[in-house]
C-alpha positions in Angstrom: 26.3 186.4 118.9 30.0 187.0 118.9 29.4 190.8 119.1 27.1 190.4 122.1 29.8 188.2 123.8 32.5 190.7 123.1 30.3 193.6 124.4 29.6 191.7 127.7 33.3 190.8 128.1 34.2 194.5 127.5 31.5 195.7 130.0 32.6 193.2 132.7 36.2 194.3 132.2 35.3 197.9 132.6 33.3 197.3 135.7 36.1 195.2 137.2 38.7 197.9 136.5 36.5 200.5 138.1 36.0 198.3 141.2 39.7 197.7 141.4 40.4 201.5 141.1 37.9 202.2 143.8 39.5 199.8 146.2 42.9 201.5 145.8 41.8 205.1 146.4 43.6 206.6 149.4 42.0 209.6 151.1 44.0 212.8 151.0 44.5 212.9 154.8 45.9 209.3 154.8 48.2 210.1 151.9 49.6 213.2 153.6 50.4 211.1 156.7 52.1 208.5 154.6 54.5 211.0 153.0 55.2 213.1 156.1 56.1 210.4 158.6 59.0 210.9 161.1 59.2 214.6 160.2 60.4 213.9 156.6 58.6 214.4 153.3 58.9 210.9 151.8 58.3 212.3 148.3 61.8 213.8 148.5 63.4 210.4 148.9 63.6 206.9 147.6 62.0 205.1 150.6 62.6 201.6 151.7 60.7 200.0 154.6 61.9 196.7 156.2 62.2 194.8 159.4 65.2 193.4 161.3 65.8 189.8 160.3 67.7 187.1 162.1 71.4 187.8 161.6 70.9 191.4 160.8 73.1 194.0 162.5 73.3 197.8 162.1 76.6 197.3 160.4 75.3 194.7 157.9 72.3 196.9 157.0 74.6 199.8 156.2 77.1 197.6 154.3 74.4 197.0 151.7 73.8 200.8 151.2 75.7 203.5 149.3 77.4 205.5 152.0 79.7 207.4 149.6 83.0 207.8 151.5 81.7 207.0 155.0 82.9 203.9 156.7 80.6 201.7 158.8 83.0 201.4 161.7 83.4 205.2 161.8 79.6 205.6 161.8 79.1 203.1 164.7 81.8 204.9 166.7 80.1 208.3 166.1 76.6 207.2 167.1 77.3 204.9 170.0 76.8 207.5 172.7 73.3 208.3 171.4 72.3 205.0 169.8 73.4 201.6 171.0 73.5 199.4 167.9 73.2 196.3 170.2 69.6 197.3 171.0 68.4 196.4 167.5 66.0 193.5 167.8 64.5 191.0 165.4 61.1 192.0 164.0 61.4 195.7 164.7 60.8 198.0 161.7 63.3 200.4 160.1 63.2 202.8 157.2 65.9 203.9 154.8 65.6 207.3 153.1 67.8 207.4 150.0 68.5 209.9 147.3 66.2 209.8 144.3 69.0 209.8 141.8 70.5 206.7 140.3 73.1 206.5 143.1 70.5 206.0 145.8 72.8 207.4 148.5 71.7 206.5 152.1 70.7 209.8 153.7 68.6 208.8 156.7 68.2 205.7 158.8 65.1 205.4 161.1 64.7 202.6 163.6 61.5 202.0 165.7 62.1 200.1 168.9 58.4 200.5 169.8 55.3 202.2 168.6 55.8 205.3 170.6 59.4 206.3 169.7 62.0 206.1 167.0 65.7 206.9 166.4 66.9 209.0 163.5 70.4 208.9 162.1 70.8 211.6 159.5 73.8 211.1 157.2 73.5 214.3 155.3 76.3 216.7 156.0 77.7 215.6 159.4 76.2 212.6 161.1 73.3 213.6 163.4 71.6 211.2 165.9 68.4 211.9 167.9 65.5 210.1 169.4 61.8 211.2 169.0 58.9 210.3 171.2 55.5 210.5 169.5 52.8 212.4 171.5 50.7 210.0 173.6 47.1 210.7 174.5 45.0 208.8 177.1 41.3 208.3 176.6 39.0 207.1 179.3 36.3 204.5 178.3 33.6 202.6 180.2 32.1 199.4 178.8 29.4 197.1 180.1 28.1 193.7 179.1 27.0 190.3 180.1 29.1 187.2 180.0 28.3 184.5 177.4 31.7 182.9 177.4 35.1 183.8 178.8 36.0 187.3 180.0 38.6 187.5 177.2 35.9 186.8 174.6 33.6 189.4 176.1 36.4 192.0 175.9 37.4 191.0 172.4 33.8 191.6 171.2 34.0 195.1 172.5 37.4 195.6 170.8 39.3 195.9 174.0 42.9 194.7 174.5 42.4 191.2 176.0 45.4 191.9 178.2 42.9 193.7 180.4 41.4 190.3 181.3 44.7 189.2 182.9 44.7 192.5 184.9 41.2 191.9 186.1 41.8 188.3 187.1 44.8 189.4 189.3 42.8 192.3 190.9 39.9 189.9 191.7 42.1 186.9 192.5 41.1 187.0 196.2 37.4 187.8 195.6 36.1 186.0 192.6 36.5 182.5 191.2 36.1 183.3 187.5 35.1 179.7 186.7 32.0 180.2 188.8 30.8 183.3 186.9 27.6 182.3 185.2 26.2 183.1 181.7 24.4 186.4 181.9 26.4 187.8 184.8 26.9 191.5 184.3 30.2 193.4 184.3 31.3 197.0 184.0 34.8 198.4 183.5 36.2 201.9 183.3 39.8 202.1 182.0 42.1 204.3 180.1 43.6 203.5 176.6 46.7 204.8 175.0 46.7 206.4 171.5 49.9 207.4 169.7 49.6 210.5 167.6 46.0 210.5 168.6 45.2 207.7 166.1 47.3 204.6 166.7 45.8 202.4 169.4 48.5 201.2 171.8 46.5 199.1 174.3 45.0 199.6 177.8 47.0 201.8 180.1 45.3 201.6 183.5 42.2 200.2 185.3 40.1 203.0 186.9 37.1 201.0 188.3 35.2 197.8 187.7 32.4 195.6 189.0 31.4 192.0 188.4 28.2 190.3 189.3 29.2 187.3 191.4 26.8 185.0 193.2 24.0 187.7 192.8 26.1 190.5 194.2 28.1 193.3 192.5 31.8 193.1 193.5 33.5 196.5 192.9 37.2 197.3 192.6 38.7 200.7 192.8 42.5 201.4 192.7 43.8 203.7 195.5 47.1 204.8 196.9 46.9 205.2 200.7 50.3 206.9 200.6 50.1 209.8 198.1 53.9 209.9 197.8 54.1 206.2 196.9 53.3 204.5 193.6 51.9 201.5 195.5 48.3 200.8 194.5 45.9 198.5 196.2 42.3 197.7 195.2 39.2 198.3 197.5 35.5 197.8 197.3 32.9 200.6 197.4 33.2 200.7 201.2 37.0 200.9 201.3 37.5 197.3 202.2 40.6 195.7 200.7 40.0 193.1 198.0 43.4 191.5 198.6 43.3 188.7 201.1 46.1 187.0 203.0 45.3 183.9 200.8 44.4 183.5 197.1 41.1 181.8 196.4 42.9 178.9 194.7 46.4 177.7 193.7 45.6 177.9 189.9 44.8 181.0 187.8 41.6 179.4 186.5 40.1 176.7 188.5 37.9 173.7 188.0 37.0 171.9 191.3 36.5 168.2 190.8 36.5 167.0 194.4 36.0 168.8 197.7 37.1 168.4 201.3 35.1 165.5 202.7 35.0 163.1 205.7 34.0 160.2 203.4 34.7 160.2 199.7 35.1 157.2 197.3 38.7 157.2 196.2 38.9 156.8 192.3 42.2 154.9 192.5 42.0 152.9 195.7 38.3 152.2 195.1 37.4 152.6 198.7 35.6 155.1 200.9 37.8 157.3 203.0 38.3 160.9 204.1 39.5 163.5 201.5 41.3 166.3 203.4 41.8 168.6 200.5 40.3 170.3 197.4 41.1 168.9 194.0 41.6 171.3 191.1 41.8 169.7 187.6 44.0 171.3 185.0 46.2 170.1 182.1 49.6 168.7 182.9 52.2 171.4 183.2 49.8 174.1 184.4 51.6 176.5 186.8 50.7 176.0 190.5 50.9 179.1 192.7 51.4 179.3 196.5 48.3 180.9 197.8 50.2 183.0 200.4 53.7 184.1 201.2 55.9 181.9 203.4 58.8 179.5 203.6 58.9 176.1 201.9 58.7 173.7 204.8 59.0 170.4 202.8 59.3 169.0 199.3 59.4 165.4 198.3 57.6 162.3 197.0 55.4 159.7 198.6 53.4 156.9 197.1 50.1 158.6 197.8 50.9 162.2 197.4 53.3 161.9 194.5 55.5 165.0 194.2 54.4 167.6 196.7 55.3 171.0 198.2 54.4 172.2 201.7 54.6 175.9 202.6 54.5 177.3 206.1 52.9 180.8 206.1 53.1 181.7 209.8 52.6 180.0 213.2 48.9 179.3 212.4 48.6 178.5 208.7 50.3 176.1 206.2 49.4 174.8 202.8 50.3 171.7 200.7 50.2 171.0 197.0 50.1 167.3 195.8 50.5 165.2 192.6 52.9 167.7 190.9 54.6 166.8 187.6 57.5 169.0 188.6 58.7 170.7 191.8 60.2 174.2 191.2 61.2 175.2 194.7 63.5 173.8 197.5 63.1 173.4 201.2 63.8 176.6 203.1 63.1 178.8 200.1 61.2 182.0 200.7 58.2 182.3 198.4 55.7 185.2 197.7 52.0 185.0 197.2 51.4 183.9 193.6 54.9 182.5 193.1 54.9 179.4 190.9 56.1 176.5 193.0 55.4 173.6 190.7 53.5 172.2 187.7 50.2 170.2 187.6 50.7 166.5 187.2 49.2 163.1 188.1 52.0 161.6 190.3 51.1 159.3 193.2 47.6 158.1 193.6 45.9 160.2 191.0 43.4 159.3 188.3 44.3 162.3 186.1 46.2 165.6 186.1 45.2 167.8 189.0 46.5 169.5 192.2 45.2 168.4 195.6 45.3 171.6 197.7 45.5 171.0 201.5 45.2 173.5 204.2 46.4 173.4 207.8 45.2 175.7 210.7 47.0 175.2 214.0 48.3 171.8 212.8 44.9 170.4 211.7 43.8 169.9 208.1 40.7 172.0 207.4 38.4 172.9 204.5 40.0 176.0 202.8 36.8 176.9 201.0 34.9 177.3 204.3 37.5 179.3 206.2 37.1 183.0 206.9 40.7 184.1 206.2 42.4 187.3 207.2 42.4 190.3 204.8 45.4 192.5 203.9 45.9 195.9 205.5 42.5 197.8 205.7 41.9 201.3 204.6 43.3 203.9 207.0 40.3 205.9 208.5 42.1 209.2 207.6 42.2 208.2 203.9 38.6 207.1 203.7 37.1 210.6 202.9 39.7 211.0 200.1 38.9 207.5 198.7 35.2 208.1 198.8 35.6 211.4 197.0 37.8 209.8 194.3 35.5 206.9 193.6 32.2 208.8 193.6 32.1 209.8 189.9 33.5 206.4 188.9 30.9 204.5 190.8 28.1 206.7 189.5 29.1 206.0 186.0 29.4 202.2 186.6 26.0 202.1 188.4 24.4 204.0 185.5 25.6 201.4 183.0 24.8 198.5 185.4 21.1 199.6 185.4 20.9 199.5 181.6 
């Protein structure tokens, strides 16, 4: 029985060792990359990889190394025109290449400020400093899907940088209320992604085209520069109509309407029926509130009913007001741009919970902002329309092909 037990133990140990060995095998191509990084053959050096810690400086890192007869101060003076030692930031990686003998003399210092570039300070012979930028490749990709949760979740499932979700919410801020997108609504997105050295994923570079199914209709977005000599990009639908409106759909990035404009609503605090001349958007306390259009702050203050509030005059026709703020971040007379954060959500004044009451004036009369047909931004110049149509034709064709699947 003891012999059988010993045999089983030996067999289990052998299998475990083999499994462990298999896990640690590195393919030849990966191994070659590891030893030839930054243009150096790592097998020729004693290699030390580390990251900048709190309190680290270029000088303190060098102080802990064998510099032979070189002085840290002299080194800093020699490299300052090519490498600013003050740019070293906490969390950034660096590599030290040292001699393989027992003295471990520092021969090369490599600092990576970002994924796409690195600085090399070569201490062999005279001190040499240079910056290298890794080759960047851009790959275009089209994805499609149906929403079963948030847009960020949908993108994450397709292994797309979730930062693209923020980009899309900004592009569609005037056209789509993302809280009203329904389960099963389709979307399609064409975008470019950055790859460093053709292998290292570096995120989404630019949005080329998109559509979202919204209230039964496909809402397209295509970037286009009307002035070819300018970098200014606006977004247009498939007919060349601008997506950007004079006003944002709502004062919050993501909205949850809890009470609408009404001539007769039961007030949850006063417990009486009365007119509600605004739209309530619920959100956690402290959520940023944006002005829905550019203008000048006409009034800020506090009243028992409104709590902390801000009123913005946009032109001779339109004005908006934001009530129940926990904090006011602007002052009377201040110029604000569309999307500027003017305050934080709260529950000051007559409020049953944290929300912002959004009020809208047209010609001095309070109206329902959700029912207004508001002016758009500058439309497509007719002379640019043929160029725009030609540019979007292959992009729309690809999106339509995935939409039909």
